[in-house]
C-alpha positions as CSV (number, residue, x, y, z in Angstrom):
1,M,-161.8,39.6,69.0
2,P,-161.7,35.8,69.5
3,R,-164.8,34.1,68.3
4,V,-166.3,32.1,71.2
5,P,-168.3,29.2,69.9
6,D,-172.0,29.0,70.4
7,R,-173.5,25.8,71.8
8,N,-174.3,24.5,68.4
9,E,-170.7,24.5,67.2
10,P,-169.3,20.9,67.0
11,A,-166.6,20.2,69.5
12,G,-164.4,19.0,66.8
13,S,-164.5,22.4,65.1
14,S,-163.7,24.1,68.4
15,R,-160.8,21.8,69.0
16,R,-159.4,22.5,65.6
17,R,-159.7,26.2,66.3
18,A,-157.8,25.8,69.6
19,A,-155.0,23.9,67.9
20,V,-154.7,26.4,65.1
21,A,-154.7,29.3,67.6
22,G,-151.6,27.7,69.2
23,H,-149.8,27.8,65.9
24,E,-150.9,31.2,64.8
25,G,-150.2,33.2,68.0
26,D,-153.9,33.6,68.8
27,A,-153.7,33.4,72.6
28,S,-157.1,35.2,73.0
29,T,-159.0,32.4,71.1
30,A,-157.1,29.7,73.0
31,R,-157.9,31.3,76.3
32,A,-161.6,31.7,75.4
33,L,-161.8,28.0,74.6
34,L,-160.5,27.0,78.1
35,A,-164.2,27.5,79.1
36,H,-165.5,25.1,76.5
37,A,-167.9,22.4,77.7
38,D,-165.9,19.6,76.0
39,G,-162.8,18.4,77.8
40,D,-160.8,17.6,74.6
41,V,-161.3,21.2,73.6
42,R,-160.2,22.5,76.9
43,A,-157.1,20.3,76.9
44,T,-156.2,21.5,73.4
45,A,-156.7,25.1,74.4
46,L,-154.4,24.7,77.4
47,G,-151.8,23.1,75.1
48,A,-152.1,26.0,72.7
49,L,-151.5,28.5,75.5
50,A,-148.4,26.5,76.6
51,R,-147.1,26.5,73.0
52,L,-147.5,30.3,72.9
53,E,-145.8,30.5,76.4
54,A,-149.0,32.2,77.5
55,A,-150.2,29.6,80.0
56,T,-150.3,30.8,83.6
57,H,-150.0,29.1,87.0
58,V,-153.7,29.8,87.5
59,D,-154.5,28.1,84.2
60,V,-152.6,25.1,85.3
61,E,-154.0,24.9,88.8
62,R,-157.5,25.1,87.4
63,A,-156.8,22.4,84.8
64,L,-155.3,20.1,87.4
65,V,-158.7,19.8,89.1
66,D,-160.7,19.7,85.9
67,R,-163.5,17.2,85.7
68,S,-162.0,15.7,82.5
69,P,-159.0,13.3,82.9
70,V,-157.8,14.5,79.4
71,V,-157.5,18.0,80.8
72,R,-155.8,16.9,84.0
73,R,-153.3,14.8,82.0
74,R,-152.5,17.7,79.8
75,A,-152.2,20.0,82.8
76,C,-149.4,17.8,84.2
77,A,-147.3,18.4,81.1
78,V,-148.1,22.1,81.1
79,A,-147.2,22.3,84.8
80,V,-143.7,21.4,83.9
81,A,-143.6,24.0,81.1
82,V,-144.6,26.8,83.5
83,A,-142.5,25.5,86.5
84,S,-145.5,25.0,88.7
85,D,-145.3,24.2,92.4
86,S,-145.2,20.4,92.8
87,A,-147.7,20.7,95.6
88,H,-150.4,21.3,93.1
89,V,-149.5,18.3,91.0
90,R,-148.9,15.8,93.9
91,P,-152.6,15.1,94.6
92,L,-153.0,13.7,91.1
93,L,-150.9,10.7,92.1
94,D,-154.2,9.5,93.7
95,D,-156.2,10.3,90.6
96,P,-158.8,7.6,89.7
97,E,-157.5,7.6,86.1
98,A,-154.2,5.7,85.9
99,S,-153.1,7.7,82.9
100,V,-153.3,10.9,84.9
101,T,-151.3,9.3,87.8
102,E,-148.6,8.3,85.3
103,A,-148.5,11.9,83.9
104,A,-148.4,13.4,87.4
105,A,-145.5,11.1,88.4
106,W,-143.5,12.1,85.3
107,A,-144.3,15.8,86.0
108,L,-143.1,15.6,89.6
109,G,-139.8,14.1,88.4
110,E,-139.4,16.8,85.8
111,L,-140.3,19.6,88.2
112,G,-137.4,18.6,90.5
113,Q,-138.8,19.7,93.8
114,P,-138.1,16.8,96.2
115,T,-140.1,17.9,99.2
116,A,-140.8,15.3,101.9
117,A,-144.5,15.2,100.8
118,V,-143.6,14.6,97.1
119,V,-141.0,11.9,97.8
120,A,-143.4,10.1,100.1
121,A,-146.2,10.2,97.7
122,L,-144.1,9.0,94.8
123,A,-142.7,6.2,97.0
124,R,-146.2,5.1,97.9
125,T,-147.2,5.1,94.2
126,A,-144.1,3.2,93.2
127,T,-144.8,0.5,95.7
128,H,-148.5,0.2,96.0
129,H,-150.3,1.5,92.8
130,H,-152.2,-1.2,91.0
131,D,-151.0,-0.1,87.5
132,P,-147.4,-1.1,86.7
133,L,-147.1,1.9,84.3
134,C,-147.8,4.2,87.3
135,R,-145.3,2.3,89.5
136,E,-142.7,2.6,86.7
137,A,-143.3,6.3,86.3
138,A,-143.1,6.9,90.0
139,V,-139.8,5.0,90.2
140,A,-138.4,7.0,87.3
141,A,-139.4,10.2,89.1
142,L,-137.7,9.1,92.3
143,G,-134.6,8.4,90.4
144,A,-134.8,11.9,88.7
145,L,-135.2,13.5,92.1
146,A,-132.3,11.5,93.6
147,D,-133.5,12.0,97.1
148,A,-132.3,9.5,99.6
149,R,-135.7,9.2,101.2
150,G,-137.0,7.6,98.0
151,L,-134.2,5.0,97.8
152,P,-136.1,2.3,99.8
153,A,-139.0,2.4,97.3
154,I,-136.6,2.2,94.3
155,L,-134.9,-0.8,95.9
156,R,-138.2,-2.5,96.4
157,A,-139.1,-1.8,92.8
158,T,-136.1,-3.9,91.7
159,T,-138.3,-7.0,92.5
160,D,-141.4,-5.8,90.6
161,K,-142.4,-6.6,87.0
162,P,-139.7,-6.5,84.3
163,A,-140.4,-3.0,83.0
164,V,-140.5,-1.7,86.5
165,R,-137.3,-3.5,87.5
166,R,-135.5,-2.0,84.5
167,R,-136.6,1.4,85.5
168,A,-135.7,0.8,89.1
169,V,-132.1,-0.3,88.1
170,I,-131.7,2.9,86.1
171,A,-133.1,5.0,88.9
172,L,-130.4,3.7,91.2
173,A,-127.8,5.5,89.2
174,P,-127.6,8.6,91.5
175,F,-127.2,6.5,94.6
176,E,-124.4,4.7,96.3
177,G,-124.0,2.3,99.2
178,P,-124.0,-1.4,100.0
179,D,-127.7,-1.8,99.5
180,V,-127.5,-0.2,96.1
181,E,-124.5,-2.3,95.0
182,A,-126.2,-5.5,96.3
183,A,-129.4,-4.7,94.3
184,L,-127.4,-4.0,91.2
185,R,-125.5,-7.3,91.6
186,R,-128.7,-9.2,92.0
187,A,-130.0,-7.4,88.9
188,C,-127.0,-8.8,87.0
189,T,-128.6,-12.2,87.2
190,D,-132.1,-11.1,86.5
191,R,-134.1,-13.2,84.0
192,D,-134.8,-10.1,81.9
193,R,-131.9,-9.3,79.6
194,Q,-132.6,-5.5,79.7
195,V,-132.5,-5.5,83.5
196,R,-129.2,-7.4,83.4
197,Q,-127.7,-5.0,80.9
198,A,-128.7,-1.9,82.8
199,A,-127.2,-3.3,86.0
200,E,-124.0,-4.3,84.2
201,D,-123.7,-0.8,82.7
202,L,-124.0,0.8,86.1
203,L,-121.5,-1.5,87.7
204,A,-118.9,-1.2,84.9
205,P,-115.8,0.8,85.9
206,P,-115.7,4.4,84.5
């Protein structure tokens, strides 16, 4: 029987037990700790279940709406591991915590489900989010999905901050057409060396 901590057990001790459970095949303890009051413990427990390939879609769906951003962020990674429906992850693009939004964008790219709602939400994040890391992650996801509906947002991102521009150029790889070629040729004269290099690599003959 898994030992569920009482209220006096330090959160650090519970978190260590959750981590150990994931390495020792103790899914029962990890699952019990999903109900812990501390978000770090819940996140570690969810990660332990994922390591044991025992996390379920229900576990992920609950964690995606957890009150702790640490848990929501971990849930994005586990959503990929269990091949969740992207519809459950998409709302986290509007999460108040930028780190959760970034994780959600990455997960949506990895899940590979380019529904109209997902592509539109990623495009909005790529062009309007206040955090450049979130914009960069959303652009990368659009490139991974390779859906033509996301191309305008990627093209717009080629004029963003350097890190976003670099990611946008790479994200253009699956696409063709005059707008794409024009954006790549402009990127060849970009003031950022890495942007120029990425564009030159894509334009180089096979």
